[in-house]
C-alpha positions as a printed Julia matrix, in Angstrom:
91×3 Matrix{Float64}:
  89.32  156.25  124.16
  86.17  155.63  122.15
  85.95  152.36  120.29
  85.06  151.9   116.75
  85.04  148.71  114.8
  83.82  145.19  114.6
  85.05  142.11  112.8
  87.2   144.02  110.31
  84.26  145.7   108.57
  84.42  149.48  108.72
  81.17  151.4   108.78
  81.69  154.85  107.28
  79.02  157.36  108.26
  77.47  159.24  105.38
  76.81  162.95  105.27
  78.95  165.98  104.63
  79.02  166.94  108.32
  80.94  163.81  109.22
  83.25  163.81  106.19
  84.58  167.34  106.49
  88.26  168.16  106.89
  89.74  168.29  110.38
  93.15  168.7   111.96
  94.1   165.96  114.41
  97.17  164.39  115.96
  97.66  160.87  114.62
  99.69  158.08  116.21
 100.54  155.2   113.88
 101.09  152.03  115.89
 101.65  148.34  115.15
  98.93  147.27  117.61
  96.07  149.74  118.22
  94.59  147.4   120.86
  97.62  148.04  123.07
  96.9   151.79  123.0
  93.1   151.88  122.67
  92.29  149.35  125.36
  89.47  146.8   125.45
  86.18  147.28  123.63
  83.12  147.54  125.89
  81.29  144.96  123.76
  82.84  141.49  124.12
  84.27  139.84  120.99
  84.52  143.12  119.04
  87.88  143.93  117.51
  89.42  147.39  117.82
  91.31  148.49  114.73
  91.63  152.2   115.62
  90.28  154.79  118.05
  90.0   158.48  118.93
  90.56  160.0   122.36
  86.92  161.15  122.56
  84.04  162.05  120.26
  85.03  165.39  118.79
  88.57  164.83  120.04
  91.8   165.72  118.32
  93.86  162.56  118.87
  93.56  159.49  116.67
  95.28  156.1   116.92
  95.59  154.23  113.62
  97.37  151.07  112.58
 100.69  151.59  110.86
  99.7   151.72  107.15
 102.91  149.96  106.16
 101.95  146.93  108.26
  98.17  146.99  107.7
  97.1   143.89  105.77
  93.71  145.09  104.49
  94.96  147.89  102.24
  91.59  148.15  100.41
  89.79  149.17  103.61
  92.44  151.44  105.14
  90.91  154.64  103.72
  87.49  153.58  105.05
  89.03  153.04  108.48
  90.57  156.52  108.46
  87.28  158.09  107.25
  85.46  156.3   110.07
  87.81  157.74  112.68
  87.69  161.18  111.04
  83.9   161.13  111.44
  84.37  160.62  115.18
  86.61  163.69  115.34
  83.74  165.55  113.66
  81.36  164.5   116.49
  79.76  161.38  114.95
  79.08  158.61  117.47
  77.96  154.99  117.35
  74.5   153.98  118.44
  75.14  150.76  120.36
  72.01  148.71  120.98
């Protein structure tokens, strides 16, 4: 799994190439950390993940249980960008 989020703030990549429609399999789970595994950068929090950059499987928190309703769409857009081949630049 690729890992995508830090401290509850969701970075959404800009650009039409990353925001285009895609068809993916989504698993809604109560605890994405249990499915996604540990983040390679210590102290970062995983809120969701995809199986690989450009992959077709996405793990998202159950929207009915997700506390930060205002940022849920941003979280999904962030993961969608990964399915459209966007990747983080970790420094």
